[in-house]
N, C-alpha and C positions, 0 to 999 in steps of 0.2 A: 170172440167179441166181434162185433157192430166195426164195419165201417159208417167212420163217419167220413160224409161231404156236405161239401161246401158248395147253395147255390150261388148263385152269381148274383144274388139278388143281397144276399150276406156278407158275402165278400164287398161290394161295392160301399156298405155298411160299415164292414170296417177298414177298409182307405177313409174312409169323408172320416170316421172317428180318429182315426191314427191322422191327417191329416189339418182335424179343428185343433188339435190334441198338440201340434207342429208344432203351427203358428208360434205355440209362446211357450213350449216345452219338448226341444227333440228325443229329454231319454225319458221321459215321463210318455210320450208317445208308445215309444218302443216298450217301458214297462207294460200297460197299456194293452197293447198286440198282443208279446206275450202272455198276456195272462190270460187272457180271453183267449185264447190258441191251446194253451195247457186246458184248463175247464173243460172245453168243449173236448178234448181228446179222452175226455173221460166220459163223455156219455155212453161211447161204443157199449158198457158195461158196467152195472145195467144198466139199459135203455131209462127202466122205468123209474133212474134214479132224480129225475127234475120233478115239479110240481105241474098239474096239468094249469092250463093260463086258464087265469080267470075271465068269466064269459064265458069260455070256448070248452067248460065243463065236459059237456058230450061227443065231446071230439079226441084225437088222438096228441093233436098240441102240448106239448109240453114244453116246459121252462127253466132254466137253471140260473141261478145270480152269478154276476164275476163282480160285486160291486165296481162301479155303478150300473152299468148294464144287465140286461136280461138277453141270456141267447136260446132264443126261440127255435122251437127243433119236432121233427116231426118222423117217428120209429116207423119205420118200410120194409118190413122183412129182414134181411140184413142188412141193411144200410139203416144210417141216419142219417137223416138233411137240416142242416143249418139254415130253417128258414130265414131270418134275417136274426141282431144285432140293435136293441133300443134301450136310450139309457131308461133308468124304472121309472123315470117319470114322463113317459113319452108315450102315445096311444099304441095300437096293430093301426097299422096301415089299409087305409078300406079296402085293395084288392086285396085281404088274405079273409075279407068275410063269408070269400068261402066256406074255410073250412067250417062254420056255423053247422054245414048242411052236411058234413061228412060223421058218420058217427065214431066212435070210439073202438078201438080195435083191441081193449086191453078191459 
């Protein structure tokens, strides 16, 4: 099983999601965060569980859904990097465009 590593960006996004939901419903915020964390732990076995990210099919970027969120991750050797967490209606951040030039390893 590969180790799941959360990038600083992903941690920040998760905190932001929690804080936003907590304003209206603290218990729901906790449930959402726990659901995302549980889902992310499944990425280590097998890492190909997720779909390729739309528009990034020629890269190694993958995503799994933890509705209504998308967990964007990158398999890297013995590690899985969780890159970011997005609401399903959000587009990838502009600076993730660098993955466009990265070819898929699978």
